[in-house]
C-alpha positions in Angstrom: 10.1 3.4 11.5 6.7 2.0 11.0 6.2 0.5 7.5 2.7 0.6 6.0 1.8 -1.1 2.8 -0.6 0.8 0.5 -2.1 -1.7 -2.0 -4.5 -1.4 -4.8 -4.9 -1.7 -8.6 -2.2 -0.8 -11.1 -5.0 0.7 -13.2 -7.3 2.7 -11.1 -9.8 5.5 -11.6 -9.1 9.2 -10.7 -11.0 8.9 -7.4 -8.9 5.9 -6.1 -5.7 7.7 -7.3 -6.6 10.8 -5.2 -7.5 8.6 -2.2 -4.2 6.7 -2.4 -2.3 10.0 -2.9 -3.8 11.3 0.3 -3.1 8.1 2.2 0.6 8.3 1.2 0.8 11.9 2.2 -0.8 11.3 5.6 1.5 8.3 6.3 4.6 10.4 5.4 3.4 13.2 7.7 3.2 10.7 10.5 6.8 9.4 9.8 5.9 6.1 8.2 7.7 4.3 5.4 5.3 3.6 2.5 5.7 0.2 1.0 3.9 -0.9 -2.2 4.2 -2.9 -5.4 6.2 -0.1 -7.0 4.1 0.1 -10.2 1.3 2.5 -11.4 -2.2 3.4 -10.2 -2.7 3.2 -6.4 1.0 2.2 -5.9 2.2 5.3 -7.8 -0.3 7.6 -6.2 0.6 6.5 -2.6 4.3 7.0 -3.3 3.7 10.4 -4.9 1.7 11.5 -1.9 4.5 10.3 0.4 7.2 12.1 -1.6 5.2 15.4 -1.3 5.9 15.3 2.4 9.5 14.0 2.2 8.5 10.4 3.0 10.5 7.3 2.2 9.0 4.9 -0.3 9.8 1.2 -1.0 8.6 -0.6 -4.1 8.6 -4.4 -4.2 8.3 -4.9 -7.9 7.1 -8.1 -9.6 9.7 -8.0 -12.4 13.5 -8.2 -12.7 14.1 -4.7 -13.9 14.6 -1.8 -11.4 13.5 0.7 -14.1 10.0 -0.8 -14.0 9.3 1.0 -10.7 7.5 4.3 -10.8 9.4 7.6 -10.4 8.3 8.1 -6.8 10.0 4.9 -5.4 13.2 5.5 -3.4 14.1 1.9 -2.8 13.4 -0.7 -5.4 13.3 -4.3 -4.4 13.5 -6.5 -7.5 11.8 -9.9 -7.1 11.2 -11.4 -10.6 8.4 -13.3 -8.7 5.2 -11.9 -10.3 2.3 -11.9 -8.0 4.2 -14.0 -5.5 5.9 -10.7 -4.4 2.6 -10.0 -2.6 3.8 -12.2 0.2 6.9 -10.0 0.6 4.8 -6.9 0.7 2.5 -8.4 3.4 5.5 -9.8 5.4 7.3 -6.5 5.3 4.6 -4.2 6.5 3.5 -3.4 10.0 0.0 -2.6 8.7 -1.7 -2.4 5.4 -4.1 0.0 3.7 -6.0 -1.1 0.6 -7.7 1.3 -1.8 -10.2 -0.4 -4.1 -8.4 -3.1 -6.0 -9.0 -6.5 -7.6 -7.8 -10.0 -7.1 -4.2 -9.0 -6.5 -5.2 -6.6 -3.8 -7.5 -9.2 -2.2 -4.5 -11.7 -2.1 -2.4 -9.1 -0.4 -5.1 -8.4 2.2 -5.7 -12.1 2.8 -2.0 -12.8 3.3 -1.6 -9.9 5.7 -4.7 -10.9 7.7 -3.4 -14.5 7.9 -0.1 -13.1 9.3 -2.1 -11.2 12.0 -1.5 -7.8 10.5 -4.0 -5.0 10.7 -5.6 -4.4 7.3 -7.8 -1.4 6.6 -9.6 -0.9 3.3 -11.3 2.0 1.6 -13.9 1.0 -0.9 -12.9 -2.7 -1.1 -14.5 -4.9 -3.8 -14.5 -7.8 -1.4 -14.7 -7.7 2.4 -12.7 -10.4 4.1 -13.2 -11.5 7.7 -11.1 -9.3 9.9 -10.8 -6.5 7.4 -11.5 -3.0 8.9 -13.3 -0.5 6.6 -12.5 3.2 6.5 -14.6 5.9 4.9 -11.7 8.4 4.3 -7.9 8.5 4.0 -7.7 10.0 7.5 -9.7 7.3 9.1 -7.7 4.6 7.3 -4.4 6.0 8.5 -5.7 6.4 12.0 -7.0 2.8 12.1 -3.9 1.4 10.5 -1.6 3.1 13.0 -3.7 2.4 16.1 -1.6 0.5 18.6 1.6 1.0 16.5 2.5 4.5 17.5 
């Protein structure tokens, strides 16, 4: 199964929540596992969208408590590593989709790009070299999965 990380801010506005929800839904429809940081905001939204279509979700959480994961996470990976868990997210995915986001999201994108992964972003705050930009959830999923399916 293809594993796609969906990354973004734990505290996001309603627009980014809706976009991430749609990204998760579309990925699940295409048979992908959705990986994220397991918390709220974009992470919760992408997992909720994936669950709507019966998708499998994996949350790689920064704390040492499984119960910190949002309710839509099927498999909780406890790291007790704080932001260092971003490396695990980037290593574990086949491709990454970012929705908005701040410094944490930028670090995840940078690590994934350094690892040679395809990274697609919708409304990024910072555009890194090698980052592909998408205007919609559909375009983001298509670009992320190009060459993987």
